[in-house]
Structure formats: C-alpha cells, structure tokens
N, C-alpha and C positions, 0 to 999 in steps of 0.2 A: 739076111737083111738086117740092117741096123735099126734099132728102135730110136725114136726121136729123143727121148730123155738120155739115152746112151751117147748120142751125138752131142747133145748139149754138155754133158759131163766132160767129154773129151775136148770141148771147145772153150772151157773156162779160161779166162785171161788171154784169149786169142781174138783176132779181128774176125767178125762175121758180117755177112750181108743178108738182110731180110727183105723180102718182097711182101708188102702189105696188101690187104684186100682192096684198098682204094687206089692202088697203083704206085704208091710211093715206095722208094727204096731207102732203107735205113742201114748205114754202115757204122759199126762201132765195136768196142771191145766188150765182150760178155763178161760180166763180173758176178752174176748170180742168176738163179732161176728157181722155180718151184715145180711141183708135180702137175700144175695146170699149164706149164710152159710160159708163165709170166716171166719176163726177163728184165734184168737190170743191165743197162748198157752205159758205158762211159765213152767220152770222146766221140760223140755221135754226130754224123753228118747225114742230113736228109736230102734226097734228090727227088724232085717232082717235075717231070718233063725237062725243061731247060733250067730250072731253078735249083740252086743248092744253098743250104743254110746249115750253120752249125748249131747244135742243140745242147751240147754238153752232156750231162747225165740224165737219162730218162728211165722210167719204168714202163715197159710195154706189155700190154695185155696179150696173152698167148693166142686168143681166138681171132686176133687181127692178122696173124701171120699166115701167109700162103706158102712160102718156101724159105729155107735157111741154107746158106752156102758159106763156106770158109773163104775169107778174102786172101 
C-alpha cells in the first residue's frame, strides 16, 4: 500500500485532482507539499456543482483534502 506522502512525491509537476471536504473539486499541477500534506498547486481550476472557475496558484491546507487522484 502506498503512503500518501510517497504518492505526493511521485506526483510533483503532474496534474492532480483533489476532492475537498466541502464537495469542491480542485484540479491543478502539484508544485510542492510538506509533511502535513499542505500543497502548492498552479494552473488551478475549481469545480463546484455546475460552476467552474480558474484560481491560478493556490496553497491548500492538507486537512481539507478527502482524496487525491492523478489527472
């Protein structure tokens, strides 16, 4: 079984999709992370129900993430 930090290490500079606790989906390129799974994403697009919006670069707190998948 892969550990979450190992998955993030292999995902640097790749597109990932994150499901957040509030139901939003965030897609972007992972550029960095720390041991708490806080992440820096670039070229981010947020999807909430039928709405999509571009966010650019964000710092996302790790405890808001429900799941991570490679895009």
